[in-house]
ZAPANU-500415 format. One record per atom (N, C-alpha, C, CB): residue in three letters; atom name; x, y, z. Coordinates in steps of 0.1 Angstrom, whole numbers, plus 5000, padded with zeros to 4 digits. Glycine has a CB too. Layout:
  code  site  east  north    up
   ALA    CA     X      Y     Z
...
//
This chain:
  code  site  east  north    up
   MET     N  4900   6478  1602
   MET    CA  4914   6481  1592
   MET     C  4907   6481  1577
   MET    CB  4928   6468  1594
   GLU     N  4909   6491  1570
   GLU    CA  4904   6495  1557
   GLU     C  4915   6492  1548
   GLU    CB  4899   6511  1555
   LEU     N  4916   6484  1537
   LEU    CA  4925   6481  1527
   LEU     C  4924   6485  1515
   LEU    CB  4926   6470  1526
   HIS     N  4932   6493  1506
   HIS    CA  4928   6499  1495
   HIS     C  4942   6493  1486
   HIS    CB  4924   6516  1496
   GLU     N  4936   6486  1476
   GLU    CA  4947   6482  1465
   GLU     C  4950   6491  1455
   GLU    CB  4943   6470  1457
   ILE     N  4963   6494  1450
   ILE    CA  4965   6500  1442
   ILE     C  4973   6492  1433
   ILE    CB  4970   6510  1447
   SER     N  4977   6496  1420
   SER    CA  4983   6488  1410
   SER     C  4997   6482  1417
   SER    CB  4984   6496  1395
   PHE     N  5005   6485  1426
   PHE    CA  5015   6480  1428
   PHE     C  5020   6480  1442
   PHE    CB  5023   6485  1420
   GLY     N  5009   6479  1449
   GLY    CA  5010   6477  1463
   GLY     C  4997   6479  1470
   GLY    CB  5020   6487  1469
   LYS     N  4998   6482  1482
   LYS    CA  4983   6486  1490
   LYS     C  4983   6498  1499
   LYS    CB  4979   6474  1499
   ILE     N  4974   6502  1504
   ILE    CA  4972   6514  1513
   ILE     C  4962   6510  1525
   ILE    CB  4968   6527  1505
   ILE     N  4968   6509  1536
   ILE    CA  4961   6503  1549
   ILE     C  4959   6516  1559
   ILE    CB  4972   6489  1556
   VAL     N  4944   6515  1560
   VAL    CA  4940   6529  1569
   VAL     C  4942   6523  1582
   VAL    CB  4923   6538  1566
   LEU     N  4952   6529  1591
   LEU    CA  4954   6524  1604
   LEU     C  4945   6532  1616
   LEU    CB  4969   6525  1605
   ARG     N  4942   6545  1611
   ARG    CA  4934   6554  1619
   ARG     C  4928   6564  1612
   ARG    CB  4942   6559  1629
   ASP     N  4920   6573  1613
   ASP    CA  4912   6582  1606
   ASP     C  4923   6594  1600
   ASP    CB  4899   6588  1616
   ASP     N  4935   6591  1607
   ASP    CA  4945   6602  1601
   ASP     C  4958   6594  1599
   ASP    CB  4948   6617  1611
   ILE     N  4957   6583  1596
   ILE    CA  4970   6578  1594
   ILE     C  4968   6565  1583
   ILE    CB  4978   6573  1609
   ALA     N  4977   6565  1573
   ALA    CA  4978   6552  1564
   ALA     C  4990   6547  1563
   ALA    CB  4974   6553  1549
   GLU     N  4991   6532  1560
   GLU    CA  5004   6527  1558
   GLU     C  5004   6523  1544
   GLU    CB  5008   6515  1567
   VAL     N  5014   6527  1536
   VAL    CA  5015   6522  1525
   VAL     C  5028   6512  1522
   VAL    CB  5016   6533  1517
   ILE     N  5023   6501  1515
   ILE    CA  5032   6491  1512
   ILE     C  5033   6486  1498
   ILE    CB  5031   6481  1519
   VAL     N  5046   6490  1492
   VAL    CA  5049   6488  1478
   VAL     C  5051   6473  1476
   VAL    CB  5061   6497  1473
   ASP     N  5046   6469  1464
   ASP    CA  5050   6453  1462
   ASP     C  5067   6451  1459
   ASP    CB  5041   6446  1448
   GLU     N  5072   6441  1461
   GLU    CA  5085   6437  1460
   GLU     C  5089   6441  1442
   GLU    CB  5086   6420  1464
   GLY     N  5102   6446  1442
   GLY    CA  5107   6450  1429
   GLY     C  5102   6460  1420
   GLY    CB  5107   6439  1421
   VAL     N  5091   6467  1426
   VAL    CA  5086   6477  1418
   VAL     C  5097   6491  1416
   VAL    CB  5073   6481  1423
   ASN     N  5095   6497  1405
   ASN    CA  5103   6509  1403
   ASN     C  5090   6521  1402
   ASN    CB  5113   6508  1386
   ILE     N  5089   6527  1413
   ILE    CA  5080   6538  1412
   ILE     C  5083   6550  1404
   ILE    CB  5076   6542  1424
   ASP     N  5075   6555  1396
   ASP    CA  5076   6566  1386
   ASP     C  5064   6575  1390
   ASP    CB  5075   6561  1368
   THR     N  5062   6588  1383
   THR    CA  5055   6597  1387
   THR     C  5041   6594  1385
   THR    CB  5060   6608  1383
   ASP     N  5038   6586  1376
   ASP    CA  5023   6580  1373
   ASP     C  5018   6573  1387
   ASP    CB  5024   6569  1360
   MET     N  5029   6564  1391
   MET    CA  5024   6556  1403
   MET     C  5023   6569  1417
   MET    CB  5039   6541  1406
   VAL     N  5031   6577  1417
   VAL    CA  5029   6590  1428
   VAL     C  5016   6593  1427
   VAL    CB  5037   6604  1424
   THR     N  5012   6597  1415
   THR    CA  4998   6603  1411
   THR     C  4987   6592  1418
   THR    CB  4996   6603  1393
   GLU     N  4988   6580  1412
   GLU    CA  4980   6569  1420
   GLU     C  4979   6569  1435
   GLU    CB  4985   6557  1416
   ILE     N  4990   6571  1441
   ILE    CA  4989   6569  1458
   ILE     C  4982   6581  1458
   ILE    CB  5003   6568  1469
   HIS     N  4985   6594  1453
   HIS    CA  4981   6605  1456
   HIS     C  4967   6607  1459
   HIS    CB  4985   6613  1447
   THR     N  4961   6603  1446
   THR    CA  4947   6602  1443
   THR     C  4939   6591  1453
   THR    CB  4947   6597  1427
   CYS     N  4945   6581  1457
   CYS    CA  4938   6571  1465
   CYS     C  4938   6576  1478
   CYS    CB  4944   6556  1464
   LEU     N  4950   6583  1483
   LEU    CA  4950   6590  1496
   LEU     C  4939   6602  1497
   LEU    CB  4964   6596  1498
   LEU     N  4938   6610  1486
   LEU    CA  4928   6620  1488
   LEU     C  4915   6614  1487
   LEU    CB  4930   6631  1478
   SER     N  4910   6603  1483
   SER    CA  4898   6596  1482
   SER     C  4895   6592  1496
   SER    CB  4899   6584  1473
   ILE     N  4907   6588  1505
   ILE    CA  4904   6584  1516
   ILE     C  4902   6591  1526
   ILE    CB  4912   6578  1518
   PHE     N  4909   6602  1527
   PHE    CA  4910   6613  1539
   PHE     C  4904   6626  1534
   PHE    CB  4927   6615  1545
   ALA     N  4895   6632  1540
   ALA    CA  4890   6644  1539
   ALA     C  4899   6656  1544
   ALA    CB  4877   6644  1547
   ASN     N  4906   6652  1554
   ASN    CA  4914   6663  1561
   ASN     C  4930   6658  1559
   ASN    CB  4909   6665  1578
   SER     N  4939   6665  1567
   SER    CA  4952   6661  1564
   SER     C  4956   6647  1573
   SER    CB  4963   6674  1568
   PHE     N  4968   6644  1569
   PHE    CA  4971   6628  1574
   PHE     C  4986   6626  1574
   PHE    CB  4966   6616  1564
   SER     N  4988   6616  1582
   SER    CA  5001   6612  1581
   SER     C  5002   6597  1575
   SER    CB  5007   6613  1595
   LEU     N  5017   6594  1571
   LEU    CA  5017   6583  1564
   LEU     C  5030   6573  1571
   LEU    CB  5019   6587  1547
   LEU     N  5025   6559  1571
   LEU    CA  5038   6549  1576
   LEU     C  5040   6543  1562
   LEU    CB  5035   6536  1589
   ILE     N  5052   6547  1558
   ILE    CA  5058   6540  1547
   ILE     C  5065   6528  1550
   ILE    CB  5068   6549  1541
   ASN     N  5060   6516  1547
   ASN    CA  5067   6503  1550
   ASN     C  5074   6500  1538
   ASN    CB  5058   6491  1554
   LYS     N  5087   6497  1542
   LYS    CA  5099   6493  1532
   LYS     C  5103   6480  1536
   LYS    CB  5112   6504  1532
   SER     N  5092   6470  1538
   SER    CA  5096   6456  1541
   SER     C  5100   6450  1529
   SER    CB  5085   6449  1547
   ASN     N  5096   6455  1516
   ASN    CA  5098   6449  1505
   ASN     C  5108   6459  1497
   ASN    CB  5083   6447  1498
   SER     N  5115   6453  1489
   SER    CA  5129   6460  1480
   SER     C  5121   6468  1467
   SER    CB  5141   6446  1473
   TYR     N  5122   6477  1467
   TYR    CA  5116   6487  1456
   TYR     C  5124   6499  1454
   TYR    CB  5102   6491  1460
   SER     N  5122   6505  1440
   SER    CA  5130   6519  1443
   SER     C  5123   6529  1436
   SER    CB  5145   6520  1437
   THR     N  5125   6540  1435
   THR    CA  5117   6552  1435
   THR     C  5127   6561  1425
   THR    CB  5113   6559  1451
   GLN     N  5120   6564  1414
   GLN    CA  5128   6575  1406
   GLN     C  5126   6589  1413
   GLN    CB  5122   6575  1391
   LEU     N  5138   6598  1409
   LEU    CA  5141   6610  1417
   LEU     C  5128   6619  1416
   LEU    CB  5156   6618  1412
   ASP     N  5124   6619  1403
   ASP    CA  5111   6629  1400
   ASP     C  5100   6624  1407
   ASP    CB  5106   6631  1384
   ALA     N  5100   6611  1411
   ALA    CA  5086   6607  1417
   ALA     C  5089   6610  1433
   ALA    CB  5082   6588  1415
   LEU     N  5103   6607  1438
   LEU    CA  5103   6613  1452
   LEU     C  5099   6629  1454
   LEU    CB  5117   6611  1457
   ILE     N  5104   6636  1445
   ILE    CA  5101   6648  1445
   ILE     C  5086   6652  1446
   ILE    CB  5107   6653  1434
   GLN     N  5080   6644  1436
   GLN    CA  5065   6646  1435
   GLN     C  5060   6644  1447
   GLN    CB  5058   6638  1424
   PHE     N  5062   6632  1451
   PHE    CA  5055   6625  1466
   PHE     C  5056   6634  1477
   PHE    CB  5062   6612  1472
   GLY     N  5064   6644  1479
   GLY    CA  5065   6653  1489
   GLY     C  5057   6667  1486
   GLY    CB  5081   6656  1491
   GLU     N  5051   6668  1475
   GLU    CA  5042   6676  1471
   GLU     C  5027   6677  1475
   GLU    CB  5044   6675  1461
   LEU     N  5026   6667  1482
   LEU    CA  5013   6668  1486
   LEU     C  5009   6675  1498
   LEU    CB  5009   6656  1487
   PRO     N  5000   6685  1500
   PRO    CA  4999   6694  1507
   PRO     C  4994   6688  1522
   PRO    CB  4990   6704  1501
   ALA     N  4986   6676  1519
   ALA    CA  4976   6672  1529
   ALA     C  4984   6663  1539
   ALA    CB  4964   6663  1521
   ILE     N  4997   6660  1535
   ILE    CA  5006   6651  1545
   ILE     C  5012   6661  1555
   ILE    CB  5018   6641  1537
   ASP     N  5009   6655  1567
   ASP    CA  5015   6662  1583
   ASP     C  5027   6655  1583
   ASP    CB  5006   6659  1599
   LYS     N  5029   6642  1585
   LYS    CA  5043   6634  1588
   LYS     C  5045   6625  1581
   LYS    CB  5046   6628  1601
   ILE     N  5055   6619  1579
   ILE    CA  5059   6606  1571
   ILE     C  5067   6597  1581
   ILE    CB  5068   6610  1557
   ALA     N  5066   6586  1584
   ALA    CA  5074   6577  1592
   ALA     C  5078   6567  1583
   ALA    CB  5067   6571  1604
   VAL     N  5091   6564  1582
   VAL    CA  5095   6553  1573
   VAL     C  5102   6540  1580
   VAL    CB  5105   6559  1562
   PHE     N  5093   6530  1579
   PHE    CA  5097   6517  1585
   PHE     C  5108   6512  1576
   PHE    CB  5086   6506  1587
   ALA     N  5119   6513  1579
   ALA    CA  5131   6505  1571
   ALA     C  5139   6493  1579
   ALA    CB  5143   6518  1568
   PRO     N  5134   6479  1578
   PRO    CA  5137   6469  1588
   PRO     C  5152   6464  1586
   PRO    CB  5127   6458  1586
   ASN     N  5159   6468  1571
   ASN    CA  5174   6465  1571
   ASN     C  5178   6475  1566
   ASN    CB  5179   6453  1563
   LYS     N  5193   6474  1564
   LYS    CA  5203   6483  1563
   LYS     C  5201   6490  1549
   LYS    CB  5217   6476  1564
   MET     N  5199   6484  1538
   MET    CA  5196   6488  1525
   MET     C  5184   6497  1525
   MET    CB  5195   6477  1517
   ALA     N  5174   6493  1530
   ALA    CA  5161   6502  1531
   ALA     C  5163   6515  1538
   ALA    CB  5151   6494  1538
   LYS     N  5172   6515  1551
   LYS    CA  5175   6525  1558
   LYS     C  5183   6536  1551
   LYS    CB  5181   6519  1569
   LEU     N  5193   6530  1542
   LEU    CA  5199   6539  1533
   LEU     C  5191   6543  1523
   LEU    CB  5210   6534  1528
   SER     N  5183   6538  1517
   SER    CA  5173   6545  1507
   SER     C  5163   6553  1514
   SER    CB  5165   6536  1498
   ALA     N  5160   6551  1525
   ALA    CA  5148   6564  1529
   ALA     C  5155   6572  1535
   ALA    CB  5136   6560  1540
   ASP     N  5170   6571  1541
   ASP    CA  5177   6582  1547
   ASP     C  5178   6593  1535
   ASP    CB  5192   6577  1554
   PHE     N  5182   6588  1524
   PHE    CA  5185   6595  1509
   PHE     C  5173   6599  1504
   PHE    CB  5191   6585  1497
   ALA     N  5160   6594  1506
   ALA    CA  5148   6601  1503
   ALA     C  5144   6611  1511
   ALA    CB  5139   6593  1502
   ALA     N  5148   6609  1524
   ALA    CA  5146   6620  1535
   ALA     C  5151   6633  1532
   ALA    CB  5152   6615  1547
   ASP     N  5163   6632  1526
   ASP    CA  5172   6643  1526
   ASP     C  5172   6651  1511
   ASP    CB  5187   6636  1529
   ILE     N  5162   6647  1500
   ILE    CA  5163   6653  1490
   ILE     C  5156   6667  1492
   ILE    CB  5159   6645  1480
   PRO     N  5161   6677  1484
   PRO    CA  5153   6690  1489
   PRO     C  5138   6692  1491
   PRO    CB  5156   6700  1479
   SER     N  5131   6684  1481
   SER    CA  5117   6687  1483
   SER     C  5111   6681  1495
   SER    CB  5110   6685  1472
   SER     N  5118   6674  1502
   SER    CA  5115   6669  1514
   SER     C  5119   6676  1526
   SER    CB  5119   6657  1514
   ALA     N  5127   6688  1524
   ALA    CA  5130   6696  1535
   ALA     C  5117   6701  1543
   ALA    CB  5138   6708  1530
   ASP     N  5106   6704  1537
   ASP    CA  5097   6709  1545
   ASP     C  5087   6699  1552
   ASP    CB  5090   6719  1537
   LEU     N  5091   6688  1549
   LEU    CA  5082   6676  1553
   LEU     C  5087   6673  1568
   LEU    CB  5083   6663  1543
   ASN     N  5079   6666  1576
   ASN    CA  5084   6662  1588
   ASN     C  5086   6646  1586
   ASN    CB  5075   6665  1600
   ILE     N  5097   6642  1584
   ILE    CA  5100   6626  1579
   ILE     C  5110   6622  1590
   ILE    CB  5106   6624  1563
   GLN     N  5108   6610  1595
   GLN    CA  5116   6605  1604
   GLN     C  5116   6588  1598
   GLN    CB  5110   6608  1620
   VAL     N  5130   6582  1602
   VAL    CA  5132   6567  1596
   VAL     C  5135   6559  1608
   VAL    CB  5145   6565  1584
   PHE     N  5129   6550  1610
   PHE    CA  5127   6539  1620
   PHE     C  5131   6525  1615
   PHE    CB  5113   6537  1626
   THR     N  5137   6518  1625
   THR    CA  5140   6505  1620
   THR     C  5130   6496  1627
   THR    CB  5156   6501  1622
   ASP     N  5121   6502  1637
   ASP    CA  5110   6494  1643
   ASP     C  5098   6500  1638
   ASP    CB  5110   6494  1657
   ARG     N  5088   6491  1634
   ARG    CA  5077   6496  1628
   ARG     C  5067   6502  1640
   ARG    CB  5070   6484  1620
   ASP     N  5067   6495  1651
   ASP    CA  5059   6502  1663
   ASP     C  5064   6513  1668
   ASP    CB  5057   6493  1675
   GLU     N  5076   6516  1666
   GLU    CA  5081   6531  1671
   GLU     C  5078   6540  1661
   GLU    CB  5097   6533  1674
   ALA     N  5078   6536  1647
   ALA    CA  5074   6543  1637
   ALA     C  5061   6550  1638
   ALA    CB  5073   6534  1628
   PHE     N  5052   6539  1642
   PHE    CA  5037   6543  1643
   PHE     C  5034   6550  1655
   PHE    CB  5029   6530  1644
   ALA     N  5042   6549  1665
   ALA    CA  5039   6557  1678
   ALA     C  5046   6570  1676
   ALA    CB  5045   6550  1692
   TRP     N  5053   6573  1668
   TRP    CA  5059   6585  1664
   TRP     C  5047   6593  1657
   TRP    CB  5072   6583  1654
   LEU     N  5040   6587  1650
   LEU    CA  5029   6594  1642
   LEU     C  5019   6597  1650
   LEU    CB  5024   6587  1631
   ILE     N  5016   6590  1660
   ILE    CA  5004   6595  1669
   ILE     C  5009   6605  1677
   ILE    CB  4999   6583  1679
//
């Protein structure tokens, strides 16, 4: 398992085509942070990939950052692991914004189910 530290969390390579993104507790993600994630992901993967977004920690994402996140063409699928009610509400909202319409996003309350869906 390959670990990449970013300034506000970490990216773990689970397979040669899947990474897990874990954001630190209390972070407010902005567009600069999305750029940092995109840069890191593009340095890891030569081809398209899927993401497991782990919402175990509580954090927020600015609307313009949510829109920007979905604009990376190399992303195939996104599974969001939302282990509690607030995380699920947040993930459902993010999956419903217009820029997410073309993305294949599913929200799960079980991490293993989220990973299995990506495979």
